[in-house]
Every structure is written in C-alpha cells, then in structure tokens.
PDB file of the backbone (N, CA, C, O) and the ligand in Angstrom, with CONECT records:
HET     ZN  A 101       1
ATOM      1  N   MET A   1      -5.915  49.140 223.722  1.00  0.00           N
ATOM      2  CA  MET A   1      -6.013  49.040 225.214  1.00  0.00           C
ATOM      3  C   MET A   1      -5.639  50.382 225.854  1.00  0.00           C
ATOM      4  O   MET A   1      -4.532  50.882 225.656  1.00  0.00           O
ATOM      5  N   GLY A   2      -6.543  50.944 226.599  1.00  0.00           N
ATOM      6  CA  GLY A   2      -6.277  52.231 227.270  1.00  0.00           C
ATOM      7  C   GLY A   2      -5.363  52.026 228.448  1.00  0.00           C
ATOM      8  O   GLY A   2      -5.073  50.893 228.831  1.00  0.00           O
ATOM      9  N   HIS A   3      -4.915  53.098 229.014  1.00  0.00           N
ATOM     10  CA  HIS A   3      -4.013  53.030 230.143  1.00  0.00           C
ATOM     11  C   HIS A   3      -4.672  52.355 231.343  1.00  0.00           C
ATOM     12  O   HIS A   3      -4.012  51.638 232.095  1.00  0.00           O
ATOM     13  N   ALA A   4      -5.954  52.581 231.520  1.00  0.00           N
ATOM     14  CA  ALA A   4      -6.650  52.042 232.676  1.00  0.00           C
ATOM     15  C   ALA A   4      -6.747  50.502 232.607  1.00  0.00           C
ATOM     16  O   ALA A   4      -6.904  49.817 233.618  1.00  0.00           O
ATOM     17  N   ASP A   5      -6.649  50.010 231.401  1.00  0.00           N
ATOM     18  CA  ASP A   5      -6.705  48.556 231.203  1.00  0.00           C
ATOM     19  C   ASP A   5      -5.360  47.873 231.212  1.00  0.00           C
ATOM     20  O   ASP A   5      -5.268  46.657 231.049  1.00  0.00           O
ATOM     21  N   ASP A   6      -4.345  48.634 231.397  1.00  0.00           N
ATOM     22  CA  ASP A   6      -2.981  48.099 231.419  1.00  0.00           C
ATOM     23  C   ASP A   6      -2.814  47.124 232.580  1.00  0.00           C
ATOM     24  O   ASP A   6      -2.854  47.534 233.740  1.00  0.00           O
ATOM     25  N   PRO A   7      -2.625  45.827 232.282  1.00  0.00           N
ATOM     26  CA  PRO A   7      -2.534  44.841 233.377  1.00  0.00           C
ATOM     27  C   PRO A   7      -1.341  45.108 234.268  1.00  0.00           C
ATOM     28  O   PRO A   7      -1.359  44.751 235.446  1.00  0.00           O
ATOM     29  N   CYS A   8      -0.296  45.733 233.728  1.00  0.00           N
ATOM     30  CA  CYS A   8       0.909  46.006 234.518  1.00  0.00           C
ATOM     31  C   CYS A   8       0.636  47.104 235.553  1.00  0.00           C
ATOM     32  O   CYS A   8       1.199  47.099 236.648  1.00  0.00           O
ATOM     33  N   ALA A   9      -0.260  48.062 235.174  1.00  0.00           N
ATOM     34  CA  ALA A   9      -0.611  49.120 236.120  1.00  0.00           C
ATOM     35  C   ALA A   9      -1.318  48.526 237.314  1.00  0.00           C
ATOM     36  O   ALA A   9      -1.101  48.955 238.447  1.00  0.00           O
ATOM     37  N   HIS A  10      -2.166  47.536 237.068  1.00  0.00           N
ATOM     38  CA  HIS A  10      -2.850  46.846 238.107  1.00  0.00           C
ATOM     39  C   HIS A  10      -1.862  46.031 238.953  1.00  0.00           C
ATOM     40  O   HIS A  10      -1.931  45.989 240.182  1.00  0.00           O
ATOM     41  N   CYS A  11      -0.954  45.396 238.235  1.00  0.00           N
ATOM     42  CA  CYS A  11       0.073  44.568 238.903  1.00  0.00           C
ATOM     43  C   CYS A  11       0.914  45.453 239.848  1.00  0.00           C
ATOM     44  O   CYS A  11       1.286  45.029 240.942  1.00  0.00           O
ATOM     45  N   GLU A  12       1.189  46.623 239.426  1.00  0.00           N
ATOM     46  CA  GLU A  12       1.961  47.583 240.221  1.00  0.00           C
ATOM     47  C   GLU A  12       1.273  47.824 241.566  1.00  0.00           C
ATOM     48  O   GLU A  12       1.909  47.851 242.619  1.00  0.00           O
ATOM     49  N   GLU A  13      -0.049  47.998 241.491  1.00  0.00           N
ATOM     50  CA  GLU A  13      -0.834  48.243 242.685  1.00  0.00           C
ATOM     51  C   GLU A  13      -0.808  47.062 243.619  1.00  0.00           C
ATOM     52  O   GLU A  13      -0.854  47.222 244.838  1.00  0.00           O
ATOM     53  N   MET A  14      -0.733  45.855 243.042  1.00  0.00           N
ATOM     54  CA  MET A  14      -0.802  44.667 243.877  1.00  0.00           C
ATOM     55  C   MET A  14       0.570  44.206 244.370  1.00  0.00           C
ATOM     56  O   MET A  14       0.672  43.339 245.238  1.00  0.00           O
ATOM     57  N   MET A  15       1.617  44.795 243.806  1.00  0.00           N
ATOM     58  CA  MET A  15       2.964  44.360 244.098  1.00  0.00           C
ATOM     59  C   MET A  15       3.313  44.357 245.587  1.00  0.00           C
ATOM     60  O   MET A  15       3.765  43.358 246.146  1.00  0.00           O
ATOM     61  N   GLN A  16       3.077  45.544 246.214  1.00  0.00           N
ATOM     62  CA  GLN A  16       3.455  45.654 247.676  1.00  0.00           C
ATOM     63  C   GLN A  16       2.580  44.716 248.530  1.00  0.00           C
ATOM     64  O   GLN A  16       3.107  43.925 249.313  1.00  0.00           O
ATOM     65  N   PRO A  17       1.260  44.802 248.384  1.00  0.00           N
ATOM     66  CA  PRO A  17       0.427  43.902 249.180  1.00  0.00           C
ATOM     67  C   PRO A  17       0.738  42.406 248.901  1.00  0.00           C
ATOM     68  O   PRO A  17       0.655  41.558 249.790  1.00  0.00           O
ATOM     69  N   TYR A  18       1.095  42.127 247.642  1.00  0.00           N
ATOM     70  CA  TYR A  18       1.453  40.749 247.315  1.00  0.00           C
ATOM     71  C   TYR A  18       2.703  40.345 248.080  1.00  0.00           C
ATOM     72  O   TYR A  18       2.766  39.245 248.628  1.00  0.00           O
ATOM     73  N   LEU A  19       3.690  41.217 248.121  1.00  0.00           N
ATOM     74  CA  LEU A  19       4.949  40.902 248.814  1.00  0.00           C
ATOM     75  C   LEU A  19       4.696  40.802 250.329  1.00  0.00           C
ATOM     76  O   LEU A  19       5.392  40.066 251.028  1.00  0.00           O
ATOM     77  N   ASP A  20       3.731  41.520 250.813  1.00  0.00           N
ATOM     78  CA  ASP A  20       3.389  41.465 252.211  1.00  0.00           C
ATOM     79  C   ASP A  20       2.489  40.306 252.560  1.00  0.00           C
ATOM     80  O   ASP A  20       2.226  40.037 253.732  1.00  0.00           O
ATOM     81  N   HIS A  21       2.002  39.599 251.502  1.00  0.00           N
ATOM     82  CA  HIS A  21       1.082  38.481 251.667  1.00  0.00           C
ATOM     83  C   HIS A  21      -0.225  38.883 252.362  1.00  0.00           C
ATOM     84  O   HIS A  21      -0.761  38.160 253.201  1.00  0.00           O
ATOM     85  N   ILE A  22      -0.718  40.079 251.972  1.00  0.00           N
ATOM     86  CA  ILE A  22      -1.939  40.529 252.611  1.00  0.00           C
ATOM     87  C   ILE A  22      -3.094  40.517 251.596  1.00  0.00           C
ATOM     88  O   ILE A  22      -4.177  41.029 251.884  1.00  0.00           O
ATOM     89  N   LEU A  23      -2.866  39.941 250.427  1.00  0.00           N
ATOM     90  CA  LEU A  23      -3.953  39.857 249.427  1.00  0.00           C
ATOM     91  C   LEU A  23      -4.830  38.672 249.755  1.00  0.00           C
ATOM     92  O   LEU A  23      -4.424  37.724 250.426  1.00  0.00           O
ATOM     93  N   SER A  24      -6.078  38.765 249.244  1.00  0.00           N
ATOM     94  CA  SER A  24      -6.997  37.636 249.352  1.00  0.00           C
ATOM     95  C   SER A  24      -6.454  36.519 248.399  1.00  0.00           C
ATOM     96  O   SER A  24      -5.635  36.760 247.513  1.00  0.00           O
ATOM     97  N   GLU A  25      -6.968  35.291 248.647  1.00  0.00           N
ATOM     98  CA  GLU A  25      -6.514  34.155 247.831  1.00  0.00           C
ATOM     99  C   GLU A  25      -6.746  34.433 246.350  1.00  0.00           C
ATOM    100  O   GLU A  25      -5.914  34.098 245.507  1.00  0.00           O
ATOM    101  N   GLU A  26      -7.853  35.031 246.053  1.00  0.00           N
ATOM    102  CA  GLU A  26      -8.200  35.302 244.663  1.00  0.00           C
ATOM    103  C   GLU A  26      -7.236  36.322 244.059  1.00  0.00           C
ATOM    104  O   GLU A  26      -6.787  36.187 242.921  1.00  0.00           O
ATOM    105  N   GLU A  27      -6.932  37.355 244.864  1.00  0.00           N
ATOM    106  CA  GLU A  27      -6.007  38.379 244.374  1.00  0.00           C
ATOM    107  C   GLU A  27      -4.563  37.831 244.205  1.00  0.00           C
ATOM    108  O   GLU A  27      -3.831  38.213 243.293  1.00  0.00           O
ATOM    109  N   MET A  28      -4.200  36.922 245.129  1.00  0.00           N
ATOM    110  CA  MET A  28      -2.896  36.308 245.044  1.00  0.00           C
ATOM    111  C   MET A  28      -2.794  35.519 243.727  1.00  0.00           C
ATOM    112  O   MET A  28      -1.788  35.584 243.020  1.00  0.00           O
ATOM    113  N   ARG A  29      -3.850  34.785 243.428  1.00  0.00           N
ATOM    114  CA  ARG A  29      -3.878  33.968 242.189  1.00  0.00           C
ATOM    115  C   ARG A  29      -3.772  34.895 240.993  1.00  0.00           C
ATOM    116  O   ARG A  29      -3.039  34.628 240.041  1.00  0.00           O
ATOM    117  N   GLU A  30      -4.505  35.970 241.061  1.00  0.00           N
ATOM    118  CA  GLU A  30      -4.514  36.964 239.956  1.00  0.00           C
ATOM    119  C   GLU A  30      -3.082  37.508 239.743  1.00  0.00           C
ATOM    120  O   GLU A  30      -2.591  37.580 238.617  1.00  0.00           O
ATOM    121  N   ALA A  31      -2.452  37.876 240.830  1.00  0.00           N
ATOM    122  CA  ALA A  31      -1.109  38.412 240.758  1.00  0.00           C
ATOM    123  C   ALA A  31      -0.131  37.347 240.201  1.00  0.00           C
ATOM    124  O   ALA A  31       0.699  37.634 239.339  1.00  0.00           O
ATOM    125  N   GLU A  32      -0.258  36.132 240.716  1.00  0.00           N
ATOM    126  CA  GLU A  32       0.625  35.055 240.220  1.00  0.00           C
ATOM    127  C   GLU A  32       0.449  34.757 238.739  1.00  0.00           C
ATOM    128  O   GLU A  32       1.405  34.501 238.008  1.00  0.00           O
ATOM    129  N   THR A  33      -0.828  34.802 238.323  1.00  0.00           N
ATOM    130  CA  THR A  33      -1.087  34.564 236.911  1.00  0.00           C
ATOM    131  C   THR A  33      -0.401  35.639 236.072  1.00  0.00           C
ATOM    132  O   THR A  33       0.216  35.344 235.048  1.00  0.00           O
ATOM    133  N   HIS A  34      -0.518  36.883 236.518  1.00  0.00           N
ATOM    134  CA  HIS A  34       0.120  37.961 235.758  1.00  0.00           C
ATOM    135  C   HIS A  34       1.648  37.802 235.773  1.00  0.00           C
ATOM    136  O   HIS A  34       2.305  38.035 234.759  1.00  0.00           O
ATOM    137  N   LEU A  35       2.198  37.414 236.894  1.00  0.00           N
ATOM    138  CA  LEU A  35       3.650  37.252 236.989  1.00  0.00           C
ATOM    139  C   LEU A  35       4.126  36.138 236.086  1.00  0.00           C
ATOM    140  O   LEU A  35       5.233  36.188 235.550  1.00  0.00           O
ATOM    141  N   ASP A  36       3.258  35.099 235.912  1.00  0.00           N
ATOM    142  CA  ASP A  36       3.592  34.014 234.978  1.00  0.00           C
ATOM    143  C   ASP A  36       3.671  34.494 233.545  1.00  0.00           C
ATOM    144  O   ASP A  36       4.492  34.040 232.747  1.00  0.00           O
ATOM    145  N   GLU A  37       2.786  35.428 233.251  1.00  0.00           N
ATOM    146  CA  GLU A  37       2.656  35.893 231.860  1.00  0.00           C
ATOM    147  C   GLU A  37       3.535  37.073 231.509  1.00  0.00           C
ATOM    148  O   GLU A  37       3.846  37.303 230.340  1.00  0.00           O
ATOM    149  N   CYS A  38       3.929  37.809 232.508  1.00  0.00           N
ATOM    150  CA  CYS A  38       4.606  39.098 232.245  1.00  0.00           C
ATOM    151  C   CYS A  38       6.033  39.079 232.765  1.00  0.00           C
ATOM    152  O   CYS A  38       6.257  39.095 233.976  1.00  0.00           O
ATOM    153  N   GLU A  39       6.981  39.047 231.872  1.00  0.00           N
ATOM    154  CA  GLU A  39       8.360  38.998 232.240  1.00  0.00           C
ATOM    155  C   GLU A  39       8.798  40.234 233.018  1.00  0.00           C
ATOM    156  O   GLU A  39       9.556  40.161 233.985  1.00  0.00           O
ATOM    157  N   TRP A  40       8.287  41.368 232.552  1.00  0.00           N
ATOM    158  CA  TRP A  40       8.703  42.629 233.139  1.00  0.00           C
ATOM    159  C   TRP A  40       8.328  42.666 234.647  1.00  0.00           C
ATOM    160  O   TRP A  40       9.145  43.016 235.499  1.00  0.00           O
ATOM    161  N   CYS A  41       7.092  42.300 234.930  1.00  0.00           N
ATOM    162  CA  CYS A  41       6.640  42.307 236.321  1.00  0.00           C
ATOM    163  C   CYS A  41       7.348  41.231 237.152  1.00  0.00           C
ATOM    164  O   CYS A  41       7.609  41.408 238.342  1.00  0.00           O
ATOM    165  N   ARG A  42       7.644  40.135 236.501  1.00  0.00           N
ATOM    166  CA  ARG A  42       8.358  39.024 237.195  1.00  0.00           C
ATOM    167  C   ARG A  42       9.722  39.533 237.653  1.00  0.00           C
ATOM    168  O   ARG A  42      10.141  39.300 238.787  1.00  0.00           O
ATOM    169  N   LYS A  43      10.396  40.225 236.756  1.00  0.00           N
ATOM    170  CA  LYS A  43      11.712  40.762 237.081  1.00  0.00           C
ATOM    171  C   LYS A  43      11.630  41.744 238.224  1.00  0.00           C
ATOM    172  O   LYS A  43      12.412  41.706 239.174  1.00  0.00           O
ATOM    173  N   ARG A  44      10.643  42.634 238.099  1.00  0.00           N
ATOM    174  CA  ARG A  44      10.393  43.670 239.151  1.00  0.00           C
ATOM    175  C   ARG A  44      10.118  42.987 240.462  1.00  0.00           C
ATOM    176  O   ARG A  44      10.663  43.359 241.501  1.00  0.00           O
ATOM    177  N   TYR A  45       9.250  41.963 240.405  1.00  0.00           N
ATOM    178  CA  TYR A  45       8.868  41.262 241.643  1.00  0.00           C
ATOM    179  C   TYR A  45      10.051  40.597 242.290  1.00  0.00           C
ATOM    180  O   TYR A  45      10.221  40.661 243.507  1.00  0.00           O
ATOM    181  N   ARG A  46      10.909  39.929 241.446  1.00  0.00           N
ATOM    182  CA  ARG A  46      12.100  39.299 241.981  1.00  0.00           C
ATOM    183  C   ARG A  46      13.008  40.286 242.632  1.00  0.00           C
ATOM    184  O   ARG A  46      13.576  40.024 243.691  1.00  0.00           O
ATOM    185  N   PHE A  47      13.153  41.461 241.981  1.00  0.00           N
ATOM    186  CA  PHE A  47      14.003  42.496 242.547  1.00  0.00           C
ATOM    187  C   PHE A  47      13.508  42.963 243.881  1.00  0.00           C
ATOM    188  O   PHE A  47      14.267  43.072 244.844  1.00  0.00           O
ATOM    189  N   GLU A  48      12.194  43.245 243.930  1.00  0.00           N
ATOM    190  CA  GLU A  48      11.591  43.743 245.172  1.00  0.00           C
ATOM    191  C   GLU A  48      11.727  42.688 246.274  1.00  0.00           C
ATOM    192  O   GLU A  48      11.997  43.011 247.431  1.00  0.00           O
ATOM    193  N   GLU A  49      11.536  41.431 245.895  1.00  0.00           N
ATOM    194  CA  GLU A  49      11.604  40.368 246.877  1.00  0.00           C
ATOM    195  C   GLU A  49      12.992  40.216 247.449  1.00  0.00           C
ATOM    196  O   GLU A  49      13.163  40.042 248.655  1.00  0.00           O
ATOM    197  N   SER A  50      14.012  40.283 246.555  1.00  0.00           N
ATOM    198  CA  SER A  50      15.399  40.166 247.029  1.00  0.00           C
ATOM    199  C   SER A  50      15.753  41.339 247.917  1.00  0.00           C
ATOM    200  O   SER A  50      16.522  41.211 248.870  1.00  0.00           O
ATOM    201  N   LEU A  51      15.187  42.470 247.593  1.00  0.00           N
ATOM    202  CA  LEU A  51      15.433  43.665 248.453  1.00  0.00           C
ATOM    203  C   LEU A  51      14.896  43.427 249.836  1.00  0.00           C
ATOM    204  O   LEU A  51      15.529  43.786 250.828  1.00  0.00           O
ATOM    205  N   ARG A  52      13.717  42.817 249.908  1.00  0.00           N
ATOM    206  CA  ARG A  52      13.079  42.573 251.213  1.00  0.00           C
ATOM    207  C   ARG A  52      13.867  41.542 252.014  1.00  0.00           C
ATOM    208  O   ARG A  52      14.034  41.662 253.227  1.00  0.00           O
ATOM    209  N   VAL A  53      14.346  40.527 251.298  1.00  0.00           N
ATOM    210  CA  VAL A  53      15.133  39.486 251.995  1.00  0.00           C
ATOM    211  C   VAL A  53      16.382  40.164 252.568  1.00  0.00           C
ATOM    212  O   VAL A  53      16.793  39.880 253.693  1.00  0.00           O
ATOM    213  N   TYR A  54      16.956  41.031 251.808  1.00  0.00           N
ATOM    214  CA  TYR A  54      18.184  41.696 252.245  1.00  0.00           C
ATOM    215  C   TYR A  54      17.904  42.580 253.478  1.00  0.00           C
ATOM    216  O   TYR A  54      18.685  42.597 254.429  1.00  0.00           O
ATOM    217  N   VAL A  55      16.782  43.308 253.442  1.00  0.00           N
ATOM    218  CA  VAL A  55      16.427  44.185 254.553  1.00  0.00           C
ATOM    219  C   VAL A  55      16.129  43.357 255.773  1.00  0.00           C
ATOM    220  O   VAL A  55      16.526  43.708 256.884  1.00  0.00           O
ATOM    221  N   ARG A  56      15.414  42.231 255.570  1.00  0.00           N
ATOM    222  CA  ARG A  56      15.135  41.343 256.696  1.00  0.00           C
ATOM    223  C   ARG A  56      16.393  40.815 257.340  1.00  0.00           C
ATOM    224  O   ARG A  56      16.506  40.744 258.564  1.00  0.00           O
ATOM    225  N   MET A  57      17.346  40.442 256.487  1.00  0.00           N
ATOM    226  CA  MET A  57      18.626  39.913 256.987  1.00  0.00           C
ATOM    227  C   MET A  57      19.313  40.985 257.801  1.00  0.00           C
ATOM    228  O   MET A  57      19.829  40.714 258.885  1.00  0.00           O
ATOM    229  N   ALA A  58      19.323  42.152 257.306  1.00  0.00           N
ATOM    230  CA  ALA A  58      20.016  43.266 257.984  1.00  0.00           C
ATOM    231  C   ALA A  58      19.403  43.499 259.355  1.00  0.00           C
ATOM    232  O   ALA A  58      20.103  43.879 260.294  1.00  0.00           O
ATOM    233  N   VAL A  59      18.107  43.274 259.476  1.00  0.00           N
ATOM    234  CA  VAL A  59      17.431  43.491 260.726  1.00  0.00           C
ATOM    235  C   VAL A  59      17.676  42.369 261.699  1.00  0.00           C
ATOM    236  O   VAL A  59      17.863  42.624 262.889  1.00  0.00           O
ATOM    237  N   THR A  60      17.683  41.112 261.229  1.00  0.00           N
ATOM    238  CA  THR A  60      17.781  39.960 262.114  1.00  0.00           C
ATOM    239  C   THR A  60      19.218  39.598 262.421  1.00  0.00           C
ATOM    240  O   THR A  60      19.498  38.918 263.408  1.00  0.00           O
ATOM    241  N   GLU A  61      20.133  40.053 261.573  1.00  0.00           N
ATOM    242  CA  GLU A  61      21.573  39.696 261.764  1.00  0.00           C
ATOM    243  C   GLU A  61      22.023  40.281 263.102  1.00  0.00           C
ATOM    244  O   GLU A  61      21.702  41.430 263.407  1.00  0.00           O
ATOM    245  N   PRO A  62      22.767  39.504 263.910  1.00  0.00           N
ATOM    246  CA  PRO A  62      23.273  40.038 265.167  1.00  0.00           C
ATOM    247  C   PRO A  62      24.196  41.254 264.890  1.00  0.00           C
ATOM    248  O   PRO A  62      24.941  41.306 263.911  1.00  0.00           O
ATOM    249  N   MET A  63      24.097  42.173 265.775  1.00  0.00           N
ATOM    250  CA  MET A  63      24.902  43.358 265.609  1.00  0.00           C
ATOM    251  C   MET A  63      26.348  43.065 265.933  1.00  0.00           C
ATOM    252  O   MET A  63      26.631  42.369 266.908  1.00  0.00           O
ATOM    253  N   PRO A  64      27.270  43.581 265.139  1.00  0.00           N
ATOM    254  CA  PRO A  64      28.693  43.329 265.449  1.00  0.00           C
ATOM    255  C   PRO A  64      29.036  43.878 266.839  1.00  0.00           C
ATOM    256  O   PRO A  64      28.518  44.918 267.245  1.00  0.00           O
ATOM    257  N   ALA A  65      29.894  43.187 267.549  1.00  0.00           N
ATOM    258  CA  ALA A  65      30.232  43.562 268.950  1.00  0.00           C
ATOM    259  C   ALA A  65      30.737  44.983 269.005  1.00  0.00           C
ATOM    260  O   ALA A  65      30.406  45.762 269.900  1.00  0.00           O
ATOM    261  N   GLU A  66      31.566  45.297 267.997  1.00  0.00           N
ATOM    262  CA  GLU A  66      32.165  46.639 267.947  1.00  0.00           C
ATOM    263  C   GLU A  66      31.099  47.724 267.914  1.00  0.00           C
ATOM    264  O   GLU A  66      31.185  48.731 268.617  1.00  0.00           O
ATOM    265  N   LEU A  67      30.097  47.492 267.080  1.00  0.00           N
ATOM    266  CA  LEU A  67      29.015  48.470 266.949  1.00  0.00           C
ATOM    267  C   LEU A  67      28.211  48.572 268.240  1.00  0.00           C
ATOM    268  O   LEU A  67      27.779  49.653 268.639  1.00  0.00           O
ATOM    269  N   LYS A  68      28.021  47.414 268.885  1.00  0.00           N
ATOM    270  CA  LYS A  68      27.269  47.384 270.133  1.00  0.00           C
ATOM    271  C   LYS A  68      28.010  48.234 271.172  1.00  0.00           C
ATOM    272  O   LYS A  68      27.393  48.996 271.916  1.00  0.00           O
ATOM    273  N   GLU A  69      29.306  48.098 271.211  1.00  0.00           N
ATOM    274  CA  GLU A  69      30.097  48.879 272.173  1.00  0.00           C
ATOM    275  C   GLU A  69      29.957  50.367 271.925  1.00  0.00           C
ATOM    276  O   GLU A  69      29.799  51.172 272.843  1.00  0.00           O
ATOM    277  N   LYS A  70      30.023  50.702 270.625  1.00  0.00           N
ATOM    278  CA  LYS A  70      29.882  52.132 270.249  1.00  0.00           C
ATOM    279  C   LYS A  70      28.536  52.668 270.701  1.00  0.00           C
ATOM    280  O   LYS A  70      28.445  53.769 271.243  1.00  0.00           O
ATOM    281  N   LEU A  71      27.459  51.859 270.468  1.00  0.00           N
ATOM    282  CA  LEU A  71      26.132  52.286 270.864  1.00  0.00           C
ATOM    283  C   LEU A  71      26.008  52.382 272.378  1.00  0.00           C
ATOM    284  O   LEU A  71      25.353  53.275 272.916  1.00  0.00           O
ATOM    285  N   ALA A  72      26.666  51.418 273.059  1.00  0.00           N
ATOM    286  CA  ALA A  72      26.607  51.436 274.534  1.00  0.00           C
ATOM    287  C   ALA A  72      27.294  52.691 275.042  1.00  0.00           C
ATOM    288  O   ALA A  72      26.831  53.286 276.015  1.00  0.00           O
ATOM    289  N   ALA A  73      28.373  53.109 274.422  1.00  0.00           N
ATOM    290  CA  ALA A  73      29.138  54.276 274.830  1.00  0.00           C
ATOM    291  C   ALA A  73      28.308  55.529 274.654  1.00  0.00           C
ATOM    292  O   ALA A  73      28.454  56.511 275.382  1.00  0.00           O
ATOM    293  N   LEU A  74      27.416  55.465 273.648  1.00  0.00           N
ATOM    294  CA  LEU A  74      26.616  56.667 273.356  1.00  0.00           C
ATOM    295  C   LEU A  74      25.365  56.766 274.239  1.00  0.00           C
ATOM    296  O   LEU A  74      24.748  57.822 274.379  1.00  0.00           O
ATOM    297  N   ARG A  75      25.028  55.630 274.819  1.00  0.00           N
ATOM    298  CA  ARG A  75      23.773  55.569 275.556  1.00  0.00           C
ATOM    299  C   ARG A  75      23.812  56.501 276.778  1.00  0.00           C
ATOM    300  O   ARG A  75      24.751  56.472 277.574  1.00  0.00           O
ATOM    301  N   ILE A  76      22.800  57.300 276.896  1.00  0.00           N
ATOM    302  CA  ILE A  76      22.716  58.220 278.042  1.00  0.00           C
ATOM    303  C   ILE A  76      21.846  57.635 279.095  1.00  0.00           C
ATOM    304  O   ILE A  76      20.717  57.240 278.805  1.00  0.00           O
ATOM    305  N   PRO A  77      22.335  57.559 280.348  1.00  0.00           N
ATOM    306  CA  PRO A  77      21.505  57.003 281.448  1.00  0.00           C
ATOM    307  C   PRO A  77      20.202  57.785 281.588  1.00  0.00           C
ATOM    308  O   PRO A  77      20.154  59.007 281.448  1.00  0.00           O
ATOM    309  N   LEU A  78      19.159  57.026 281.869  1.00  0.00           N
ATOM    310  CA  LEU A  78      17.835  57.652 281.882  1.00  0.00           C
ATOM    311  C   LEU A  78      17.538  58.316 283.211  1.00  0.00           C
ATOM    312  O   LEU A  78      16.633  59.147 283.291  1.00  0.00           O
ATOM    313  N   ASN A  79      18.284  57.969 284.268  1.00  0.00           N
ATOM    314  CA  ASN A  79      18.011  58.605 285.530  1.00  0.00           C
ATOM    315  C   ASN A  79      19.266  59.179 286.234  1.00  0.00           C
ATOM    316  O   ASN A  79      19.158  59.747 287.321  1.00  0.00           O
TER     317      ASN A  79
HETATM  318 ZN    ZN A 101       3.085  43.072 234.055  1.00  0.00          ZN2+
END
C-alpha cells in the first residue's frame, strides 16, 4: 500500500470537516467507518473533540465578575 492509499491520511483530511459536521452524509459515513476500524484515528478524534468541547465551554462560560471589572477599567470611551 503506497502512501497515497493510506486510509489514515485520508482520515486526517476529513477530521476537521468531520468535527465541524460539514461533510456530506456519504463522507460522514466513510469517516465513521474508518473511526470504527482504526483505533489510532479514534483516539485522535476523541482528543480533538474533547479539545473542542473545552474551547466551546471556555467561550460560553460566563466571565468571572473580577475579570469583567478589570476589562471595564481598561475600556476606553469611544467619544
Ligand atoms: Zn486511521
């Protein structure tokens, strides 16, 4: 099997769009099939997904009041 035929290389390409859920149904199925068969990609995928959940949490979590005050103190009036 040459490098171009490496299913993991293809999986790598699909990883980000898969996580963004922007693949076609067929591509999603293809990615899922590979994840079922390939432990390495499954681990990678889980890691990437948990990273995204963490980032999302950091974005949606309410800002601590203390930090808000600090930001407010830094804010320069626009007029
Ligand atoms: Zn793989």
